[in-house]
Legacy VTK file of the C-alpha trace (Angstrom):
# vtk DataFile Version 3.0
C-alpha trace
ASCII
DATASET POLYDATA
POINTS 214 float
10.353 -2.180 21.490
11.898 -0.345 24.436
15.013 0.291 22.355
12.887 1.757 19.539
11.073 4.046 21.989
14.348 5.150 23.571
15.930 5.892 20.187
12.803 7.734 19.036
12.777 9.900 22.160
16.491 10.607 21.667
15.911 11.778 18.084
12.973 13.954 19.116
14.936 15.404 22.034
17.895 16.157 19.761
15.606 18.132 17.445
14.170 20.245 20.282
17.518 20.743 22.001
19.071 21.952 18.754
16.346 24.585 18.508
16.652 25.621 22.158
20.429 26.043 22.075
20.521 27.903 18.749
17.396 30.022 19.259
19.242 33.077 20.695
21.482 33.219 17.629
18.815 32.849 14.956
17.507 35.796 12.878
14.011 37.203 13.328
12.912 35.553 10.078
14.065 31.992 9.430
14.404 30.406 5.989
11.756 27.685 5.717
11.442 26.811 2.042
13.756 26.501 -0.949
12.870 26.420 -4.642
14.112 23.880 -7.176
17.300 25.904 -7.690
18.156 25.715 -3.990
17.257 29.366 -3.370
15.224 30.506 -0.356
11.693 31.511 -1.307
9.901 31.290 2.038
10.431 32.483 5.616
8.857 31.937 9.032
9.004 34.012 12.233
11.837 33.016 14.521
9.833 30.824 16.927
8.078 28.825 14.227
11.235 28.565 12.169
12.973 27.006 15.157
10.221 24.747 16.496
7.762 23.942 13.706
9.660 20.934 12.370
10.229 19.404 15.821
6.515 19.802 16.585
5.539 18.229 13.262
7.930 15.366 13.962
6.290 14.721 17.335
2.904 14.614 15.599
4.201 12.132 13.045
5.690 9.949 15.762
2.415 9.836 17.697
0.584 8.909 14.479
3.077 6.139 13.716
2.705 4.751 17.234
-1.087 4.820 16.968
-1.366 3.059 13.605
-0.645 -0.517 14.799
-3.159 -0.015 17.605
-6.064 1.320 15.565
-5.762 -0.642 12.329
-8.489 -3.330 12.051
-5.788 -5.558 10.537
-3.251 -4.826 13.269
-2.338 -8.521 13.548
-0.953 -8.269 10.020
1.120 -5.224 10.977
2.616 -7.220 13.836
3.953 -9.664 11.248
6.355 -6.974 9.991
6.515 -4.787 13.096
10.314 -4.901 13.226
10.563 -3.302 9.784
7.815 -0.826 10.682
9.689 0.229 13.821
12.782 0.660 11.690
10.786 2.913 9.382
9.788 5.079 12.347
13.438 5.584 13.265
14.485 6.289 9.688
11.693 8.841 9.292
12.571 10.586 12.560
16.224 10.683 11.517
15.216 12.137 8.150
13.165 14.861 9.843
16.111 15.655 12.101
18.384 16.032 9.070
15.885 18.436 7.468
15.712 20.387 10.723
19.506 20.591 10.949
19.531 21.926 7.396
17.081 24.705 8.341
18.906 25.631 11.561
22.362 25.647 10.016
21.185 27.779 7.102
19.746 30.301 9.538
23.068 30.430 11.378
24.962 31.214 8.182
26.098 27.723 7.174
24.411 27.715 3.769
24.699 24.082 2.725
22.783 23.548 -0.507
19.558 21.637 0.297
19.692 20.158 -3.204
22.678 18.169 -1.974
21.365 17.270 1.475
17.832 16.298 0.452
18.675 13.725 -2.253
20.772 11.819 0.285
18.078 11.908 2.963
15.227 11.136 0.579
17.238 8.406 -1.136
17.940 6.637 2.153
14.299 7.013 3.212
12.944 5.581 -0.050
15.354 2.672 0.016
14.236 1.708 3.496
10.585 2.121 2.500
11.314 -0.323 -0.310
12.700 -2.846 2.167
9.651 -2.445 4.416
7.170 -2.695 1.541
8.541 -6.034 0.435
7.767 -7.412 3.935
4.487 -5.576 4.548
1.248 -7.518 4.976
-2.218 -6.281 4.096
-3.412 -3.401 6.293
-5.265 -0.110 5.987
-2.462 2.391 6.644
0.950 1.178 5.488
1.879 0.273 1.945
0.459 0.453 -1.573
-3.222 0.683 -0.761
-5.428 0.307 -3.811
-8.898 -1.269 -4.008
-7.254 -4.359 -5.486
-4.418 -4.837 -2.983
-6.839 -4.292 -0.096
-9.195 -6.916 -1.537
-6.697 -9.757 -1.871
-3.706 -10.989 0.116
-2.235 -12.481 -3.055
-2.490 -9.207 -4.968
-1.109 -7.311 -1.975
1.917 -9.602 -1.694
2.708 -9.562 -5.427
2.315 -5.791 -5.691
4.464 -5.121 -2.645
7.232 -7.443 -3.725
7.710 -5.547 -6.961
6.865 -2.196 -5.350
9.547 -2.756 -2.735
12.196 -3.386 -5.373
11.082 -0.351 -7.354
11.209 1.957 -4.322
14.756 0.826 -3.618
15.578 1.805 -7.201
13.830 5.160 -6.671
16.024 5.747 -3.629
19.143 4.983 -5.655
18.018 7.331 -8.447
17.393 10.088 -5.904
21.064 9.979 -4.954
22.005 11.051 -8.485
20.587 14.444 -7.581
23.723 15.051 -5.506
25.722 15.132 -8.733
23.223 17.415 -10.494
21.825 19.660 -7.730
19.869 21.901 -10.102
17.872 18.865 -11.251
17.727 17.071 -7.893
13.963 17.415 -7.565
13.455 15.654 -10.915
15.416 12.611 -9.748
13.035 12.394 -6.785
9.676 13.443 -8.198
9.615 11.714 -11.588
10.642 8.232 -10.353
8.108 8.399 -7.493
5.301 9.336 -9.863
6.308 6.605 -12.309
6.481 3.903 -9.629
3.201 5.030 -8.064
1.405 4.843 -11.404
2.999 1.499 -12.266
2.136 -0.194 -8.968
-1.480 1.011 -9.133
-1.809 -0.373 -12.662
0.049 -3.558 -11.719
-2.269 -4.249 -8.783
-5.300 -3.863 -11.046
-3.895 -6.203 -13.699
-2.932 -8.859 -11.141
-6.354 -8.642 -9.501
-8.108 -9.131 -12.836
-5.939 -12.167 -13.558
-6.771 -13.653 -10.162
-10.500 -13.152 -10.787
-10.261 -14.966 -14.131
-8.349 -17.843 -12.511
-11.013 -18.187 -9.818
-13.759 -17.965 -12.419
LINES 1 215
214 0 1 2 3 4 5 6 7 8 9 10 11 12 13 14 15 16 17 18 19 20 21 22 23 24 25 26 27 28 29 30 31 32 33 34 35 36 37 38 39 40 41 42 43 44 45 46 47 48 49 50 51 52 53 54 55 56 57 58 59 60 61 62 63 64 65 66 67 68 69 70 71 72 73 74 75 76 77 78 79 80 81 82 83 84 85 86 87 88 89 90 91 92 93 94 95 96 97 98 99 100 101 102 103 104 105 106 107 108 109 110 111 112 113 114 115 116 117 118 119 120 121 122 123 124 125 126 127 128 129 130 131 132 133 134 135 136 137 138 139 140 141 142 143 144 145 146 147 148 149 150 151 152 153 154 155 156 157 158 159 160 161 162 163 164 165 166 167 168 169 170 171 172 173 174 175 176 177 178 179 180 181 182 183 184 185 186 187 188 189 190 191 192 193 194 195 196 197 198 199 200 201 202 203 204 205 206 207 208 209 210 211 212 213
């Protein structure tokens, strides 16, 4: 746990230090949003452009740390806490990559976000898939439907298949690197499809379990 905390602090510090050291060289308005074609369509004032993402990342980290402490089923979270801690680090690393993208663009190094994002999102989704396949029933982490939350058996079955599907989603996201103009489709459409499928799957499995009990 101490190693996870130390690595988390290092990632957060790296994000803030990057902003501090590059702040004097950044323009008054900082690119903050890109459209599907990889073109800038949103700006923020210099301070917020430099520090908004690091501040958001700190908020996310504090939320992630709080979840195992406030969940009524926290004992279940402890059963896969190693994978959950890994998720925290992967998410912080992902946020740092996004922040680097923003800072570098503002400094004139215009790397296409439609190339950077599919790699980051793909890696994030693949790790989420690994974590989901180990996750136990809780109120905050995982595929939370009325049916998974009502049954350990339904939760486990749904998360086993959901984990495999999210790994596939991560792999599909990487294809966006080859087709940058369609990168968002290789992320959005698979996520929507898997989300719909796992919701439906959990309902079907729950109904089957009820009939077996009956």
